[in-house]
N, CA, C and O atoms as a printed pandas DataFrame, in Angstrom:
     atom_number atom_name residue_name chain_id  residue_number  x_coord  y_coord  z_coord
0              1         N          MET        A               1  -63.560   70.051   -3.352
1              2        CA          MET        A               1  -62.975   69.458   -4.540
2              3         C          MET        A               1  -61.482   69.777   -4.617
3              4         O          MET        A               1  -60.689   68.940   -5.049
4              5         N          SER        A               2  -61.099   70.979   -4.202
5              6        CA          SER        A               2  -59.688   71.345   -4.300
6              7         C          SER        A               2  -58.843   70.569   -3.292
7              8         O          SER        A               2  -57.660   70.331   -3.532
8              9         N          GLU        A               3  -59.442   70.172   -2.162
9             10        CA          GLU        A               3  -58.682   69.389   -1.182
10            11         C          GLU        A               3  -58.360   68.007   -1.738
11            12         O          GLU        A               3  -57.281   67.481   -1.468
12            13         N          GLU        A               4  -59.253   67.414   -2.495
13            14        CA          GLU        A               4  -58.998   66.093   -3.072
14            15         C          GLU        A               4  -57.853   66.168   -4.080
15            16         O          GLU        A               4  -56.992   65.288   -4.097
16            17         N          ASN        A               5  -57.829   67.189   -4.905
17            18        CA          ASN        A               5  -56.748   67.347   -5.871
18            19         C          ASN        A               5  -55.421   67.603   -5.165
19            20         O          ASN        A               5  -54.383   67.106   -5.603
20            21         N          SER        A               6  -55.444   68.362   -4.092
21            22        CA          SER        A               6  -54.232   68.656   -3.346
22            23         C          SER        A               6  -53.685   67.391   -2.695
23            24         O          SER        A               6  -52.475   67.167   -2.696
24            25         N          THR        A               7  -54.568   66.563   -2.138
25            26        CA          THR        A               7  -54.133   65.325   -1.491
26            27         C          THR        A               7  -53.528   64.370   -2.511
27            28         O          THR        A               7  -52.489   63.762   -2.252
28            29         N          GLY        A               8  -54.158   64.236   -3.649
29            30        CA          GLY        A               8  -53.631   63.368   -4.693
30            31         C          GLY        A               8  -52.299   63.870   -5.226
31            32         O          GLY        A               8  -51.378   63.093   -5.475
32            33         N          SER        A               9  -52.215   65.180   -5.396
33            34        CA          SER        A               9  -50.972   65.766   -5.883
34            35         C          SER        A               9  -49.853   65.568   -4.871
35            36         O          SER        A               9  -48.723   65.256   -5.246
36            37         N          ASN        A              10  -50.164   65.749   -3.585
37            38        CA          ASN        A              10  -49.151   65.548   -2.552
38            39         C          ASN        A              10  -48.687   64.095   -2.507
39            40         O          ASN        A              10  -47.504   63.831   -2.291
40            41         N          LEU        A              11  -49.589   63.169   -2.705
41            42        CA          LEU        A              11  -49.230   61.752   -2.695
42            43         C          LEU        A              11  -48.300   61.430   -3.868
43            44         O          LEU        A              11  -47.310   60.715   -3.706
44            45         N          ILE        A              12  -48.621   61.955   -5.030
45            46        CA          ILE        A              12  -47.781   61.721   -6.209
46            47         C          ILE        A              12  -46.395   62.316   -5.996
47            48         O          ILE        A              12  -45.394   61.678   -6.321
48            49         N          TRP        A              13  -46.324   63.534   -5.451
49            50        CA          TRP        A              13  -45.021   64.153   -5.195
50            51         C          TRP        A              13  -44.239   63.384   -4.135
51            52         O          TRP        A              13  -43.019   63.261   -4.244
52            53         N          ALA        A              14  -44.915   62.869   -3.117
53            54        CA          ALA        A              14  -44.232   62.100   -2.079
54            55         C          ALA        A              14  -43.632   60.819   -2.657
55            56         O          ALA        A              14  -42.493   60.471   -2.347
56            57         N          ILE        A              15  -44.394   60.122   -3.491
57            58        CA          ILE        A              15  -43.888   58.894   -4.113
58            59         C          ILE        A              15  -42.726   59.221   -5.059
59            60         O          ILE        A              15  -41.734   58.494   -5.101
60            61         N          ALA        A              16  -42.851   60.305   -5.809
61            62        CA          ALA        A              16  -41.777   60.705   -6.727
62            63         C          ALA        A              16  -40.502   61.038   -5.957
63            64         O          ALA        A              16  -39.409   60.674   -6.392
64            65         N          MET        A              17  -40.623   61.720   -4.830
65            66        CA          MET        A              17  -39.447   62.067   -4.033
66            67         C          MET        A              17  -38.792   60.817   -3.454
67            68         O          MET        A              17  -37.565   60.731   -3.406
68            69         N          ILE        A              18  -39.585   59.855   -3.017
69            70        CA          ILE        A              18  -39.034   58.603   -2.489
70            71         C          ILE        A              18  -38.258   57.872   -3.577
71            72         O          ILE        A              18  -37.166   57.362   -3.325
72            73         N          ILE        A              19  -38.811   57.820   -4.781
73            74        CA          ILE        A              19  -38.133   57.147   -5.888
74            75         C          ILE        A              19  -36.835   57.869   -6.244
75            76         O          ILE        A              19  -35.811   57.222   -6.464
76            77         N          ILE        A              20  -36.865   59.187   -6.304
77            78        CA          ILE        A              20  -35.675   59.964   -6.650
78            79         C          ILE        A              20  -34.579   59.773   -5.605
79            80         O          ILE        A              20  -33.416   59.571   -5.953
80            81         N          VAL        A              21  -34.949   59.836   -4.323
81            82        CA          VAL        A              21  -33.960   59.650   -3.255
82            83         C          VAL        A              21  -33.393   58.236   -3.301
83            84         O          VAL        A              21  -32.198   58.049   -3.069
84            85         N          ALA        A              22  -34.223   57.236   -3.597
85            86        CA          ALA        A              22  -33.747   55.858   -3.683
86            87         C          ALA        A              22  -32.766   55.694   -4.843
87            88         O          ALA        A              22  -31.769   54.984   -4.710
88            89         N          ILE        A              23  -33.032   56.332   -5.962
89            90        CA          ILE        A              23  -32.125   56.247   -7.110
90            91         C          ILE        A              23  -30.782   56.901   -6.779
91            92         O          ILE        A              23  -29.728   56.349   -7.098
92            93         N          ILE        A              24  -30.815   58.069   -6.143
93            94        CA          ILE        A              24  -29.577   58.759   -5.781
94            95         C          ILE        A              24  -28.789   57.941   -4.762
95            96         O          ILE        A              24  -27.572   57.802   -4.888
96            97         N          ALA        A              25  -29.476   57.398   -3.748
97            98        CA          ALA        A              25  -28.789   56.584   -2.741
98            99         C          ALA        A              25  -28.196   55.326   -3.364
99           100         O          ALA        A              25  -27.086   54.930   -3.011
100          101         N          GLY        A              26  -28.913   54.698   -4.277
101          102        CA          GLY        A              26  -28.387   53.515   -4.955
102          103         C          GLY        A              26  -27.169   53.833   -5.796
103          104         O          GLY        A              26  -26.212   53.059   -5.824
104          105         N          ALA        A              27  -27.194   54.961   -6.478
105          106        CA          ALA        A              27  -26.046   55.360   -7.294
106          107         C          ALA        A              27  -24.829   55.640   -6.416
107          108         O          ALA        A              27  -23.715   55.250   -6.764
108          109         N          LEU        A              28  -25.032   56.308   -5.289
109          110        CA          LEU        A              28  -23.917   56.581   -4.381
110          111         C          LEU        A              28  -23.385   55.292   -3.770
111          112         O          LEU        A              28  -22.173   55.141   -3.611
112          113         N          TYR        A              29  -24.256   54.374   -3.429
113          114        CA          TYR        A              29  -23.827   53.100   -2.852
114          115         C          TYR        A              29  -23.047   52.279   -3.878
115          116         O          TYR        A              29  -22.012   51.693   -3.562
116          117         N          TYR        A              30  -23.551   52.246   -5.097
117          118        CA          TYR        A              30  -22.900   51.463   -6.159
118          119         C          TYR        A              30  -21.543   52.051   -6.537
119          120         O          TYR        A              30  -20.620   51.309   -6.872
120          121         N          SER        A              31  -21.415   53.376   -6.486
121          122        CA          SER        A              31  -20.154   54.017   -6.853
122          123         C          SER        A              31  -19.091   53.840   -5.788
123          124         O          SER        A              31  -17.916   54.105   -6.043
124          125         N          GLY        A              32  -19.474   53.398   -4.601
125          126        CA          GLY        A              32  -18.519   53.189   -3.529
126          127         C          GLY        A              32  -18.423   54.358   -2.576
127          128         O          GLY        A              32  -17.666   54.295   -1.608
128          129         N          PHE        A              33  -19.164   55.420   -2.817
129          130        CA          PHE        A              33  -19.123   56.592   -1.947
130          131         C          PHE        A              33  -19.666   56.269   -0.562
131          132         O          PHE        A              33  -19.197   56.828    0.430
132          133         N          LEU        A              34  -20.630   55.392   -0.483
133          134        CA          LEU        A              34  -21.215   55.001    0.810
134          135         C          LEU        A              34  -20.678   53.656    1.289
135          136         O          LEU        A              34  -21.275   53.037    2.169
136          137         N          GLY        A              35  -19.585   53.203    0.737
137          138        CA          GLY        A              35  -18.986   51.952    1.186
138          139         C          GLY        A              35  -19.574   50.723    0.531
139          140         O          GLY        A              35  -19.500   49.631    1.095
140          141         N          GLY        A              36  -20.149   50.872   -0.632
141          142        CA          GLY        A              36  -20.763   49.733   -1.295
142          143         C          GLY        A              36  -19.761   48.733   -1.841
143          144         O          GLY        A              36  -19.962   47.524   -1.725
144          145         N          THR        A              37  -18.694   49.222   -2.430
145          146        CA          THR        A              37  -17.682   48.317   -2.973
146          147         C          THR        A              37  -16.407   48.512   -2.181
147          148         O          THR        A              37  -15.922   49.634   -2.039
148          149         N          LYS        A              38  -15.869   47.432   -1.669
149          150        CA          LYS        A              38  -14.639   47.499   -0.894
150          151         C          LYS        A              38  -13.475   47.050   -1.772
151          152         O          LYS        A              38  -13.531   46.010   -2.427
152          153         N          LYS        A              39  -12.425   47.858   -1.767
153          154        CA          LYS        A              39  -11.258   47.519   -2.565
154          155         C          LYS        A              39  -10.396   46.550   -1.758
155          156         O          LYS        A              39  -10.145   46.757   -0.571
156          157         N          GLU        A              40   -9.954   45.501   -2.421
157          158        CA          GLU        A              40   -9.121   44.508   -1.766
158          159         C          GLU        A              40   -7.707   44.611   -2.313
159          160         O          GLU        A              40   -7.496   44.806   -3.510
160          161         N          LYS        A              41   -6.743   44.474   -1.408
161          162        CA          LYS        A              41   -5.355   44.437   -1.843
162          163         C          LYS        A              41   -5.024   43.007   -2.221
163          164         O          LYS        A              41   -5.330   42.069   -1.485
164          165         N          ILE        A              42   -4.408   42.852   -3.357
165          166        CA          ILE        A              42   -4.028   41.529   -3.835
166          167         C          ILE        A              42   -2.505   41.485   -3.904
167          168         O          ILE        A              42   -1.878   42.305   -4.575
168          169         N          ASP        A              43   -1.927   40.529   -3.212
169          170        CA          ASP        A              43   -0.483   40.364   -3.198
170          171         C          ASP        A              43   -0.099   39.320   -4.237
171          172         O          ASP        A              43   -0.515   38.163   -4.158
172          173         N          ILE        A              44    0.700   39.744   -5.210
173          174        CA          ILE        A              44    1.090   38.844   -6.295
174          175         C          ILE        A              44    2.609   38.719   -6.291
175          176         O          ILE        A              44    3.324   39.718   -6.374
176          177         N          ASN        A              45    3.091   37.491   -6.196
177          178        CA          ASN        A              45    4.528   37.232   -6.292
178          179         C          ASN        A              45    4.798   36.521   -7.604
179          180         O          ASN        A              45    4.263   35.444   -7.868
180          181         N          ILE        A              46    5.634   37.138   -8.416
181          182        CA          ILE        A              46    5.981   36.550   -9.701
182          183         C          ILE        A              46    7.473   36.225   -9.670
183          184         O          ILE        A              46    8.302   37.090   -9.387
184          185         N          SER        A              47    7.801   34.976   -9.964
185          186        CA          SER        A              47    9.212   34.591  -10.010
186          187         C          SER        A              47    9.462   33.836  -11.308
187          188         O          SER        A              47    8.582   33.165  -11.846
188          189         N          ALA        A              48   10.679   33.969  -11.786
189          190        CA          ALA        A              48   11.059   33.291  -13.032
190          191         C          ALA        A              48   11.230   31.809  -12.745
191          192         O          ALA        A              48   11.677   31.440  -11.659
192          193         N          PRO        A              49   10.886   30.960  -13.692
193          194        CA          PRO        A              49   11.077   29.528  -13.470
194          195         C          PRO        A              49   12.567   29.179  -13.426
195          196         O          PRO        A              49   13.389   29.816  -14.086
196          197         N          SER        A              50   12.891   28.167  -12.642
197          198        CA          SER        A              50   14.299   27.773  -12.539
198          199         C          SER        A              50   14.742   27.099  -13.832
199          200         O          SER        A              50   13.937   26.541  -14.577
200          201         N          ALA        A              51   16.062   27.169  -14.076
201          202        CA          ALA        A              51   16.610   26.570  -15.312
202          203         C          ALA        A              51   16.551   25.057  -15.209
203          204         O          ALA        A              51   16.752   24.508  -14.125
204          205         N          PRO        A              52   16.284   24.380  -16.297
205          206        CA          PRO        A              52   16.224   22.920  -16.259
206          207         C          PRO        A              52   17.618   22.320  -16.038
207          208         O          PRO        A              52   18.626   22.873  -16.477
208          209         N          ASN        A              53   17.647   21.187  -15.353
209          210        CA          ASN        A              53   18.925   20.489  -15.118
210          211         C          ASN        A              53   19.387   19.828  -16.404
211          212         O          ASN        A              53   18.623   19.103  -17.041
212          213         N          SER        A              54   20.630   20.071  -16.788
213          214        CA          SER        A              54   21.160   19.419  -17.989
214          215         C          SER        A              54   22.134   18.317  -17.549
215          216         O          SER        A              54   23.243   18.613  -17.106
216          217         N          ARG        A              55   21.737   17.093  -17.667
217          218        CA          ARG        A              55   22.577   15.961  -17.252
218          219         C          ARG        A              55   23.056   15.195  -18.402
219          220         O          ARG        A              55   23.775   14.210  -18.232
């Protein structure tokens, strides 16, 4: 009887550990620590509009 309880308990702990590791890995991936989000450089050129021609 004790072996059945031990097997069930081990299965529950194994599933719990898989879920915990998946949550931690997802959080690290989402935060960019594991390369989940790549920062892009954006080149912006701003110039003043030319003066209108007065004829």
